[in-house]
Backbone bond lengths (Angstrom), bond angles and torsions (degrees), N, CA, C in turn:
res aa  C-N    CA-C-N  psi(-1)  N-CA   C-N-CA  omega(-1)  CA-C   N-CA-C  phi
1 X - - - 1.461 - - 1.510 110.06 -
2 X 1.323 116.51 165.53 1.442 120.84 -179.42 1.511 109.92 -99.78
3 X 1.327 115.78 148.44 1.456 119.54 179.08 1.512 111.59 -75.17
4 X 1.335 115.46 -18.17 1.455 117.78 -177.30 1.514 108.98 -155.32
5 X 1.318 116.72 136.13 1.456 119.70 176.17 1.524 107.87 -93.71
6 X 1.313 116.14 112.15 1.459 119.64 -178.88 1.523 109.56 -80.63
7 X 1.321 117.14 130.43 1.449 121.15 173.05 1.507 109.03 -80.47
8 X 1.304 117.37 95.91 1.459 120.60 -174.29 1.523 110.12 -74.36
9 X 1.306 115.49 130.26 1.460 121.47 179.12 1.513 107.38 -112.56
10 X 1.294 116.10 114.61 1.458 120.08 -178.68 1.529 109.47 -119.60
11 X 1.303 116.37 140.75 1.457 120.98 175.00 1.514 108.66 -73.37
12 X 1.302 116.01 146.02 1.456 120.18 179.23 1.518 110.07 -89.20
13 X 1.312 113.99 39.35 1.461 118.84 179.39 1.509 109.57 -82.14
14 X 1.295 116.52 147.88 1.457 121.82 178.19 1.504 109.72 -81.48
15 X 1.311 116.09 136.30 1.457 121.40 179.36 1.512 109.78 -61.44
16 X 1.317 115.72 130.27 1.452 120.35 178.16 1.513 108.72 -73.01
17 X 1.312 116.91 118.61 1.449 121.74 -178.80 1.515 109.19 -119.89
18 X 1.317 116.37 126.93 1.445 122.11 178.84 1.516 108.47 -98.48
19 X 1.312 117.67 133.71 1.449 122.06 -177.69 1.513 108.52 -103.89
20 X 1.321 116.96 129.23 1.445 122.69 -177.07 1.523 109.79 -121.13
21 X 1.283 116.10 159.53 1.454 122.27 170.69 1.522 107.20 -127.00
22 X 1.337 117.34 74.34 1.453 120.76 -172.21 1.514 112.41 -76.79
23 X 1.303 115.86 155.73 1.446 121.65 170.87 1.519 107.56 -71.89
24 X 1.339 117.46 138.02 1.453 121.21 -177.84 1.522 110.88 -55.49
25 X 1.340 115.63 129.16 1.451 120.39 178.96 1.509 113.69 87.60
26 X 1.324 117.49 -6.94 1.459 121.15 -178.72 1.519 110.55 -75.11
27 X 1.326 116.69 139.40 1.453 120.52 177.87 1.518 110.14 -74.92
28 X 1.333 118.88 129.97 1.472 120.53 177.94 1.519 110.48 -58.74
29 X 1.314 115.43 148.89 1.465 120.27 179.42 1.512 109.74 -100.65
30 X 1.330 116.13 138.56 1.458 119.98 170.64 1.513 107.91 -79.04
31 X 1.310 116.07 125.79 1.456 120.25 -175.93 1.519 111.72 -66.09
32 X 1.307 116.09 145.72 1.455 122.11 171.21 1.521 106.86 -103.59
33 X 1.351 117.87 101.39 1.462 120.21 -176.30 1.514 112.08 -59.77
34 X 1.324 114.55 153.44 1.455 119.52 177.58 1.526 110.31 -60.30
35 X 1.315 115.20 147.99 1.457 120.31 -178.40 1.527 110.48 -58.38
36 X 1.306 115.35 128.71 1.454 120.16 -179.43 1.520 110.32 -95.94
37 X 1.329 114.44 148.20 1.467 118.94 178.10 1.525 110.77 -80.06
38 X 1.322 116.59 -3.99 1.458 120.19 -177.60 1.517 110.87 -67.25
39 X 1.310 115.53 127.29 1.462 121.80 177.22 1.519 107.19 -113.90
40 X 1.337 117.87 92.38 1.464 120.41 -172.86 1.518 111.54 -72.81
41 X 1.318 116.76 157.29 1.464 119.28 171.06 1.524 109.22 -63.75
42 X 1.315 116.13 151.52 1.462 120.79 -176.45 1.522 110.84 -114.97
43 X 1.324 114.87 148.25 1.454 120.99 175.41 1.521 109.84 -88.03
44 X 1.312 116.56 177.42 1.462 120.50 -173.69 1.523 113.15 -61.62
45 X 1.342 117.40 -28.13 1.468 120.20 179.76 1.522 112.09 -95.55
46 X 1.336 117.93 9.12 1.458 121.81 176.91 1.507 115.17 92.82
47 X 1.330 118.43 -4.78 1.462 120.31 179.16 1.529 110.74 -65.64
48 X 1.347 118.19 143.07 1.472 119.79 168.29 1.523 108.78 -62.26
49 X 1.307 117.13 134.62 1.465 120.88 -178.80 1.531 108.83 -82.89
50 X 1.333 116.33 103.15 1.468 121.34 -179.36 1.527 109.92 -122.09
51 X 1.303 117.25 26.46 1.460 121.48 -176.71 1.527 111.35 -67.75
52 X 1.339 114.78 149.99 1.454 120.42 178.44 1.513 111.26 136.44
53 X 1.346 115.57 -177.46 1.455 122.81 179.10 1.514 110.17 -88.16
54 X 1.332 117.14 130.84 1.459 122.85 178.70 1.525 109.20 -122.10
55 X 1.349 116.06 141.58 1.463 121.58 -179.61 1.518 109.17 -129.61
56 X 1.341 115.63 153.74 1.451 119.75 176.98 1.524 110.25 -72.21
57 X 1.317 115.80 144.77 1.465 120.62 179.26 1.525 111.61 -81.31
58 X 1.334 117.27 -6.19 1.467 120.96 -179.05 1.514 109.43 -121.27
59 X 1.318 116.74 115.01 1.460 121.07 -176.44 1.522 110.36 -81.39
60 X 1.316 115.62 86.13 1.455 121.52 177.96 1.514 107.56 -162.48
61 X 1.323 117.87 123.73 1.454 118.07 -170.61 1.521 114.68 -131.56
62 X 1.320 118.25 14.71 1.448 118.29 -172.00 1.524 114.60 -110.18
63 X 1.307 118.23 -18.29 1.450 120.25 -176.32 1.522 110.01 -149.03
64 X 1.314 116.18 155.90 1.460 121.12 176.18 1.520 111.92 -100.09
65 X 1.335 116.77 -18.13 1.456 121.50 -174.03 1.520 110.67 -115.69
66 X 1.343 118.38 164.74 1.470 119.95 -178.61 1.518 110.64 -58.63
67 X 1.320 115.94 129.86 1.456 120.84 179.13 1.513 108.13 -159.15
68 X 1.312 115.58 178.44 1.462 121.04 175.08 1.517 108.03 -117.65
69 X 1.313 116.62 125.95 1.453 121.36 176.93 1.517 109.45 -96.77
70 X 1.293 116.20 134.70 1.452 121.77 176.96 1.518 108.44 -103.30
71 X 1.329 117.09 109.06 1.456 121.03 -176.20 1.524 112.79 -67.90
72 X 1.332 117.91 -10.30 1.448 119.45 179.88 1.522 111.54 -82.53
73 X 1.323 118.04 -9.67 1.452 120.27 -178.83 1.519 110.23 -82.64
74 X 1.327 118.44 123.94 1.467 120.42 179.39 1.509 110.61 -65.59
75 X 1.315 115.06 151.30 1.446 120.12 -179.97 1.512 112.65 94.84
76 X 1.348 117.60 -20.13 1.460 119.52 178.62 1.521 110.92 -90.49
77 X 1.319 117.39 -29.70 1.451 120.48 175.79 1.523 108.07 -136.75
78 X 1.327 117.17 146.07 1.456 119.67 -178.42 1.526 111.63 -66.27
79 X 1.340 117.11 -29.00 1.462 121.61 178.38 1.525 108.94 -131.97
80 X 1.347 118.73 79.59 1.451 120.70 -177.88 1.521 111.63 -57.13
81 X 1.313 116.99 136.48 1.452 121.16 -179.34 1.524 109.61 -84.92
82 X 1.349 118.18 132.22 1.463 119.80 179.34 1.521 110.63 -66.75
83 X 1.338 115.53 140.81 1.472 122.05 177.32 1.525 113.18 60.54
84 X 1.326 116.55 23.60 1.465 118.73 179.13 1.516 109.80 -70.53
85 X 1.308 116.63 142.84 1.450 121.57 179.44 1.528 109.89 -89.27
86 X 1.337 116.10 142.78 1.466 118.36 175.59 1.520 110.08 -58.40
87 X 1.319 116.28 145.66 1.457 120.70 179.80 1.523 109.62 -131.06
88 X 1.318 117.35 146.72 1.463 120.01 -178.60 1.526 111.26 -76.97
89 X 1.297 115.91 149.69 1.453 122.56 173.79 1.523 108.95 -108.87
90 X 1.326 118.13 142.06 1.461 119.07 173.57 1.526 109.23 -75.00
91 X 1.317 116.30 155.35 1.458 119.85 177.78 1.513 109.59 -83.71
92 X 1.326 115.39 136.24 1.446 119.84 172.12 1.523 110.86 -93.54
93 X 1.322 116.49 -9.24 1.454 120.13 174.05 1.530 107.00 -81.28
94 X 1.311 117.56 115.52 1.455 120.63 -175.92 1.519 112.46 -101.71
95 X 1.304 117.40 -12.08 1.456 120.46 177.71 1.525 108.25 -161.03
96 X 1.348 118.48 128.27 1.462 127.51 4.45 1.530 111.99 -98.16
97 X 1.321 116.37 139.16 1.463 123.44 169.69 1.528 114.28 55.21
98 X 1.336 117.14 27.20 1.461 122.35 175.06 1.525 113.81 61.47
99 X 1.332 116.70 21.15 1.457 120.96 178.74 1.528 109.86 -133.45
100 X 1.338 116.53 153.15 1.462 120.96 175.51 1.526 108.18 -79.39
101 X 1.324 119.10 122.91 1.476 121.57 -174.51 1.531 112.81 -81.79
102 X 1.317 116.21 76.62 1.460 121.04 -178.92 1.531 111.62 -72.09
103 X 1.324 115.64 147.76 1.448 120.40 163.72 1.536 107.85 -69.13
104 X 1.338 119.11 155.85 1.471 120.43 -174.76 1.522 114.28 -53.09
105 X 1.327 118.73 -45.11 1.466 120.51 -178.96 1.526 110.63 -64.38
106 X 1.354 116.19 -37.49 1.460 120.69 -178.08 1.527 110.76 -71.16
107 X 1.331 117.54 -37.25 1.467 120.44 176.85 1.520 110.25 -63.76
108 X 1.322 116.85 -38.57 1.463 120.87 177.62 1.525 110.70 -62.10
109 X 1.325 116.80 -42.28 1.457 120.52 178.78 1.526 110.74 -65.90
110 X 1.324 117.60 -43.87 1.466 120.85 -179.83 1.527 111.26 -59.98
111 X 1.327 117.31 -43.11 1.462 121.05 179.78 1.524 111.23 -66.16
112 X 1.333 116.86 -35.16 1.463 120.40 177.82 1.525 110.84 -65.88
113 X 1.335 116.70 -45.31 1.464 120.52 177.42 1.523 110.75 -62.95
114 X 1.321 116.70 -40.69 1.456 121.41 179.81 1.527 111.10 -62.45
115 X 1.329 116.89 -40.52 1.469 121.16 -177.01 1.518 112.10 -65.30
116 X 1.335 117.61 -23.96 1.469 120.83 -176.60 1.531 112.35 -112.72
117 X 1.327 117.46 20.67 1.466 119.29 -175.10 1.530 112.70 -69.81
118 X 1.328 118.25 -29.13 1.461 120.90 -178.24 1.527 111.37 -91.21
119 X 1.323 117.25 -42.64 1.458 122.24 -179.58 1.524 109.80 -118.55
120 X 1.332 118.78 75.35 1.459 119.74 179.77 1.527 110.95 -67.01
121 X 1.324 115.85 120.17 1.468 120.11 -177.73 1.517 112.28 -81.33
122 X 1.336 117.03 -22.11 1.460 121.82 176.48 1.522 108.18 -138.94
123 X 1.323 115.69 167.84 1.462 120.24 -179.31 1.523 111.80 -61.59
124 X 1.319 117.49 -26.21 1.463 122.10 -179.72 1.528 110.94 -56.23
125 X 1.320 117.07 -33.90 1.458 120.97 -174.69 1.526 113.18 -87.69
126 X 1.312 118.29 -9.67 1.465 120.90 -177.33 1.523 109.67 -73.35
127 X 1.309 116.30 123.68 1.460 121.20 177.31 1.525 108.49 -67.72
128 X 1.340 118.76 123.36 1.469 120.14 -178.42 1.521 113.99 -54.82
129 X 1.346 117.64 -28.92 1.459 118.46 -177.71 1.523 111.78 -69.52
130 X 1.330 117.93 -24.85 1.465 118.96 177.08 1.511 110.71 -69.06
131 X 1.325 117.52 -14.98 1.467 122.14 175.29 1.529 110.39 -103.98
132 X 1.315 114.80 18.56 1.461 121.59 173.37 1.529 112.89 69.09
133 X 1.313 117.21 20.96 1.453 120.72 173.81 1.525 108.87 -85.86
134 X 1.329 117.85 153.93 1.465 119.92 -176.68 1.524 112.04 -67.32
135 X 1.302 115.04 161.57 1.455 122.22 172.34 1.516 107.58 -122.79
136 X 1.325 117.30 159.77 1.475 118.04 -178.69 1.519 111.58 -71.16
137 X 1.308 118.83 -115.35 1.465 121.15 -179.49 1.514 111.16 -66.67
138 X 1.317 117.23 -20.19 1.467 119.92 177.87 1.523 110.81 -53.80
139 X 1.330 116.68 -47.95 1.457 119.17 178.95 1.510 111.40 -65.86
140 X 1.323 116.61 -34.26 1.458 120.69 -177.67 1.515 111.90 -72.52
141 X 1.295 117.17 -23.56 1.460 120.74 -168.92 1.522 113.09 -102.07
142 X 1.313 118.06 -28.11 1.451 120.89 -171.14 1.509 114.74 -99.69
143 X 1.288 119.00 -21.04 1.451 120.33 -169.69 1.524 111.74 -104.63
144 X 1.336 114.51 152.11 1.457 118.74 168.86 1.519 108.11 -57.89
145 X 1.303 116.40 144.60 1.460 118.06 -179.66 1.522 110.65 -144.68
146 X 1.312 114.56 153.85 1.453 121.64 177.81 1.527 108.41 -107.94
147 X 1.329 115.80 132.98 1.456 120.88 175.79 1.519 108.68 -98.97
148 X 1.312 115.84 125.77 1.458 123.34 173.55 1.525 107.34 -118.10
149 X 1.323 117.28 142.36 1.461 120.77 -178.99 1.522 110.75 -128.84
150 X 1.313 114.20 136.87 1.457 123.09 177.35 1.525 107.48 -133.32
151 X 1.316 118.77 160.24 1.462 119.78 179.80 1.530 111.57 -53.10
152 X 1.321 116.20 115.11 1.458 121.45 178.49 1.509 115.72 84.83
153 X 1.350 118.58 4.74 1.460 120.91 -177.00 1.533 110.87 -143.55
154 X 1.334 114.38 150.54 1.461 122.55 164.50 1.521 106.59 -123.24
155 X 1.337 116.55 134.95 1.461 121.55 -178.82 1.524 108.54 -120.15
156 X 1.343 116.29 130.56 1.455 122.45 173.89 1.526 108.05 -107.79
157 X 1.325 116.55 121.32 1.460 122.04 174.93 1.528 107.73 -111.98
158 X 1.351 116.06 120.37 1.455 121.47 -176.52 1.523 110.65 -99.18
159 X 1.332 115.31 150.61 1.463 119.07 -175.71 1.519 113.50 -74.86
160 X 1.319 118.20 -20.34 1.449 120.35 -175.75 1.521 114.15 -104.99
161 X 1.313 116.27 140.41 1.469 123.47 169.59 1.523 114.25 60.61
162 X 1.310 117.97 23.57 1.469 122.44 173.81 1.533 114.32 63.80
163 X 1.317 119.29 16.40 1.459 119.44 -172.31 1.532 111.41 -84.75
164 X 1.321 115.09 151.93 1.460 121.12 177.96 1.522 108.24 -154.24
165 X 1.318 116.03 162.35 1.460 121.99 176.85 1.522 108.63 -132.83
166 X 1.317 116.70 128.80 1.462 122.29 173.82 1.518 107.00 -105.17
167 X 1.328 117.32 116.90 1.467 121.62 -172.06 1.528 109.79 -112.89
168 X 1.334 117.98 107.03 1.468 120.29 176.25 1.525 110.82 -70.56
169 X 1.322 115.56 148.79 1.466 121.80 -178.59 1.524 112.50 -116.01
170 X 1.333 117.18 9.80 1.467 119.60 -170.93 1.523 114.23 -94.80
171 X 1.334 117.76 9.58 1.460 120.06 176.40 1.515 114.77 81.59
172 X 1.304 118.53 9.59 1.464 121.05 179.48 1.528 109.91 -64.40
173 X 1.348 118.29 151.24 1.467 120.27 179.13 1.516 111.33 -71.86
174 X 1.328 115.20 164.81 1.458 120.05 173.80 1.525 109.85 -65.99
175 X 1.326 115.02 160.62 1.459 119.43 175.06 1.527 109.14 -66.16
176 X 1.318 116.65 170.62 1.464 121.99 -178.60 1.531 110.94 -55.03
177 X 1.322 115.77 143.58 1.463 120.51 179.57 1.522 112.13 -64.86
178 X 1.321 117.50 -14.01 1.466 120.81 178.18 1.527 112.07 -79.59
179 X 1.331 117.35 -10.28 1.464 122.24 179.83 1.526 108.98 -98.55
180 X 1.313 117.18 118.74 1.456 122.41 -179.57 1.531 109.62 -113.94
181 X 1.329 116.79 137.50 1.460 122.00 -172.11 1.525 110.99 -128.33
182 X 1.331 115.95 150.72 1.468 120.63 179.05 1.525 111.16 -59.15
183 X 1.328 117.11 -44.33 1.466 121.07 -177.71 1.528 111.91 -99.71
184 X 1.318 116.64 8.43 1.446 119.66 -178.67 1.526 111.50 73.06
185 X 1.324 115.92 -178.48 1.462 122.35 179.68 1.521 108.05 -115.19
186 X 1.324 117.34 121.73 1.465 122.20 -173.04 1.522 111.88 -108.70
187 X 1.335 116.13 140.45 1.464 123.98 172.76 1.525 107.57 -134.82
188 X 1.323 116.91 134.91 1.455 118.91 -173.92 1.508 114.41 -131.93
189 X 1.337 115.58 166.81 1.457 122.85 170.68 1.527 107.93 -157.51
190 X 1.311 115.49 157.74 1.463 121.37 -179.76 1.523 110.64 -97.28
191 X 1.326 115.74 136.00 1.462 123.27 169.32 1.526 106.20 -119.97
192 X 1.324 116.66 91.13 1.462 120.30 -172.82 1.513 109.47 66.44
193 X 1.335 117.03 -120.38 1.459 121.45 178.23 1.533 111.34 -101.99
194 X 1.322 117.24 22.50 1.462 122.40 177.29 1.528 109.70 -112.73
195 X 1.331 116.03 122.83 1.453 121.07 174.13 1.524 107.89 -89.79
196 X 1.325 116.52 118.36 1.466 122.19 178.83 1.528 107.87 -103.11
197 X 1.333 116.44 125.39 1.468 121.72 -176.43 1.526 109.60 -122.44
198 X 1.323 115.94 130.63 1.459 123.00 176.88 1.524 107.62 -106.76
199 X 1.338 117.23 122.56 1.461 121.74 -173.79 1.525 110.20 -121.86
200 X 1.345 116.12 127.95 1.457 122.79 177.68 1.533 108.94 -136.59
201 X 1.339 116.95 -170.03 1.471 123.25 171.95 1.524 113.80 63.08
202 X 1.334 117.08 36.93 1.458 121.44 176.09 1.535 109.67 -69.85
203 X 1.327 117.29 138.00 1.464 118.64 -179.86 1.529 112.88 -87.60
204 X 1.319 117.69 -4.32 1.478 125.50 175.43 1.528 113.71 64.97
205 X 1.331 118.38 11.76 1.463 120.43 -179.94 1.527 112.39 -85.39
206 X 1.321 116.88 -25.21 1.456 120.48 179.23 1.516 110.92 -89.48
207 X 1.322 116.48 172.81 1.463 121.95 177.43 1.517 109.59 -118.51
208 X 1.310 115.14 154.49 1.460 120.15 -178.53 1.523 111.74 -78.89
209 X 1.339 117.52 -29.07 1.457 122.03 179.85 1.523 109.23 -147.42
210 X 1.322 116.32 172.52 1.456 121.19 174.40 1.524 111.67 -79.90
211 X 1.317 116.56 -2.76 1.460 121.24 178.02 1.520 111.24 -90.90
212 X 1.323 118.03 11.41 1.454 120.94 177.46 1.509 115.09 87.65
213 X 1.326 118.55 7.27 1.462 120.88 178.16 1.526 109.62 -67.31
214 X 1.327 116.51 141.68 1.460 119.75 -172.11 1.526 110.82 -150.67
215 X 1.318 114.91 171.83 1.460 123.23 175.22 1.517 107.72 -142.88
216 X 1.325 117.03 169.74 1.459 121.04 179.45 1.527 109.90 -103.29
217 X 1.313 116.02 -175.97 1.463 121.62 177.41 1.530 111.79 -66.76
218 X 1.317 116.89 -12.53 1.467 120.52 -179.27 1.523 112.92 -89.40
219 X 1.321 117.34 5.49 1.464 120.81 -178.07 1.526 111.66 -60.38
220 X 1.315 115.28 133.47 1.467 122.79 174.06 1.524 107.05 -127.66
221 X 1.327 116.79 123.05 1.458 121.92 -177.50 1.523 109.23 -119.94
222 X 1.318 115.95 134.10 1.460 122.02 172.69 1.522 108.10 -115.73
223 X 1.324 116.83 118.95 1.464 122.05 -177.02 1.519 110.64 -110.85
224 X 1.335 115.35 149.13 1.467 121.77 171.89 1.525 108.70 -132.01
225 X 1.335 115.87 120.35 1.458 122.81 174.44 1.526 106.68 -106.57
226 X 1.327 117.12 102.66 1.457 121.39 -175.76 1.523 110.21 -103.32
227 X 1.316 116.20 115.72 1.465 122.42 -179.28 1.528 107.88 -94.94
228 X 1.340 116.09 104.02 1.462 121.05 -177.50 1.523 111.18 -77.45
229 X 1.324 116.32 -30.47 1.461 122.31 174.42 1.523 106.80 -162.38
230 X 1.307 116.76 -171.53 1.468 119.80 -175.35 1.524 112.81 -68.75
231 X 1.342 118.22 -12.59 1.458 120.96 -176.21 1.524 113.52 -123.06
232 X 1.324 117.69 8.47 1.460 120.22 -175.76 1.520 110.72 -138.63
233 X 1.327 115.85 121.32 1.464 120.69 174.53 1.523 108.85 -130.21
234 X 1.327 115.90 131.61 1.457 121.38 177.02 1.520 108.88 -107.99
235 X 1.329 115.07 131.54 1.459 121.41 -177.86 1.516 109.95 -112.13
236 X 1.333 116.03 135.71 1.455 122.06 173.59 1.527 108.29 -138.31
237 X 1.312 116.22 149.62 1.460 120.07 175.49 1.516 109.91 -151.53
238 X 1.327 116.17 140.15 1.459 122.35 174.97 1.519 108.26 -110.03
239 X 1.334 116.39 127.42 1.458 124.04 179.01 1.525 108.77 -102.73
240 X 1.305 115.87 123.60 1.463 120.71 -178.90 1.528 108.57 -127.51
241 X 1.323 116.36 116.96 1.469 121.70 178.65 1.531 107.39 -151.96
242 X 1.326 117.80 90.16 1.471 120.67 -174.92 1.519 114.15 -65.89
243 X 1.334 118.18 -11.94 1.463 119.65 177.69 1.530 112.15 -84.26
244 X 1.326 117.72 -14.02 1.467 121.39 -177.58 1.528 112.19 -120.33
245 X 1.340 118.06 -37.34 1.459 122.06 -174.22 1.528 110.47 -109.60
246 X 1.330 115.36 156.43 1.472 119.99 178.13 1.517 111.72 -79.99
247 X 1.327 116.68 -16.62 1.459 122.39 179.79 1.522 108.71 -167.09
248 X 1.323 118.57 161.73 1.470 119.54 174.96 1.529 110.49 -62.98
249 X 1.345 115.35 155.62 1.455 120.38 178.79 1.524 110.09 -140.68
250 X 1.320 115.37 162.31 1.463 120.86 -168.22 1.522 111.82 -129.25
251 X 1.346 116.24 139.71 1.451 121.86 173.14 1.530 109.09 -119.16
252 X 1.336 116.07 160.21 1.461 120.81 179.42 1.518 109.97 -154.14
253 X 1.325 116.25 150.16 1.460 121.65 177.36 1.520 109.22 -163.46
254 X 1.321 115.75 161.58 1.461 122.27 177.17 1.526 109.74 -104.65
255 X 1.326 116.13 146.34 1.460 122.27 177.02 1.530 109.37 -130.07
256 X 1.328 114.88 159.31 1.460 121.48 179.57 1.525 108.89 -146.00
257 X 1.321 117.93 161.99 1.470 119.25 175.95 1.522 111.09 -65.75
258 X 1.314 116.97 150.21 1.465 120.47 176.33 1.520 108.51 -66.77
259 X 1.326 117.94 132.59 1.465 120.67 -173.54 1.524 115.26 -62.09
260 X 1.356 117.09 -34.33 1.457 118.85 -177.46 1.526 110.11 -72.91
261 X 1.331 118.43 113.70 1.464 120.54 -175.10 1.526 114.36 -66.26
262 X 1.323 117.33 -28.64 1.469 121.02 -177.33 1.527 112.39 -105.28
263 X 1.325 115.68 22.67 1.465 119.77 -177.34 1.527 111.20 -64.89
264 X 1.341 115.76 137.83 1.456 121.55 176.21 1.525 109.47 -115.01
265 X 1.300 116.22 134.13 1.458 120.52 177.68 1.531 108.57 -86.46
266 X 1.323 115.28 113.05 1.449 120.61 -179.17 1.526 110.89 -99.89
267 X 1.321 114.88 163.45 1.456 120.02 178.78 1.519 111.25 -64.48
268 X 1.319 116.16 135.92 1.455 120.80 168.27 1.525 106.68 -94.01
269 X 1.321 117.12 111.83 1.458 120.69 -172.62 1.520 111.06 -82.13
270 X 1.317 114.69 57.46 1.456 121.44 174.59 1.526 106.96 -87.15
271 X 1.313 117.16 140.67 1.455 119.25 -176.76 1.525 109.73 -139.66
272 X 1.322 115.54 161.65 1.460 120.03 -171.55 1.518 113.14 -64.94
273 X 1.330 118.05 -19.69 1.458 120.82 178.25 1.515 113.37 -92.96
274 X 1.333 116.99 16.22 1.457 121.82 -177.45 1.526 111.26 -54.89
275 X 1.342 117.55 139.15 1.460 122.03 -177.57 1.524 112.18 -110.60
276 X 1.328 118.14 9.74 1.450 119.86 -177.02 1.529 112.18 -56.92
277 X 1.338 116.95 -42.59 1.460 120.23 -177.57 1.530 110.74 -61.88
278 X 1.336 117.61 -44.02 1.467 121.47 179.95 1.522 111.11 -65.37
279 X 1.331 116.27 -42.53 1.468 119.94 179.79 1.512 110.54 -65.32
280 X 1.332 117.17 -36.45 1.457 120.52 178.93 1.526 110.18 -63.41
281 X 1.347 116.45 -40.75 1.456 119.40 178.63 1.509 111.55 -65.23
282 X 1.344 117.60 -42.23 1.465 120.76 178.24 1.515 110.62 -62.48
283 X 1.333 115.64 -38.89 1.455 120.06 179.87 1.513 111.25 -64.35
284 X 1.321 115.65 -38.70 1.461 120.07 179.68 1.520 110.48 -64.33
285 X 1.359 116.50 -44.61 1.466 119.34 -179.12 1.509 111.81 -64.94
286 X 1.339 116.76 -32.91 1.461 119.30 -177.33 1.519 112.51 -68.60
287 X 1.346 115.58 -19.29 1.467 119.08 -178.79 1.517 112.40 -88.94
288 X 1.347 116.21 -9.61 1.460 118.36 -178.07 1.531 111.38 -78.15
């Protein structure tokens, strides 16, 4: 259970989606936003001061691609609404064609995981995040997060599952390729008001979405957090994993500061022995 139920406030803004017509096999490009007139305050090491709580402008956390969510399914919402109608989700994959370009074997695996997401018949089908284990970019992309900055570092603290990322800015190399991590290994640098993060060393144990989307240990992610002003941040990331995908692919979303000025990020008391997933399955069977 959680120590505190956060009243999440999300703007009803539409996710900014860029439409591309890429050449087949071409690597998606991370956009270079137009120069902003915003002159942010600076920290002692010259970093733009962007500290605070940031939330996604699009309230949807279960899939990256177009799909229909059924609010009556337990596990997707903490308080499923009775007789709720399925609703479409916008795609956060902006290139190519708003879909993840899986290789045939990988698409087969993703569909198998997706088919058993509610009633996992074996442990293989259980999403690690339902047991409060970290996820890779999934945790970084879906949850409210707090940015903390220290000389030479940016720290992301996420509200879910106790996860965080410490991102050095001093140009140090990644850790050894033999070391694999739940959240990967991040290295960053600033380009004006854009934080560019290079992420490697994924342990491949987590999933990208609750729809069974996944990556291998060879995943390489390049992220750009572009702060256009004190209230607007645009996020982009390119996922490259030639062992799973036919080509790199790109996601994008908008973020904004959390509206409550005195908001405190409290611990989410999720633990590895969590029984929510099992109870959700029992609840589903009881309704049949």
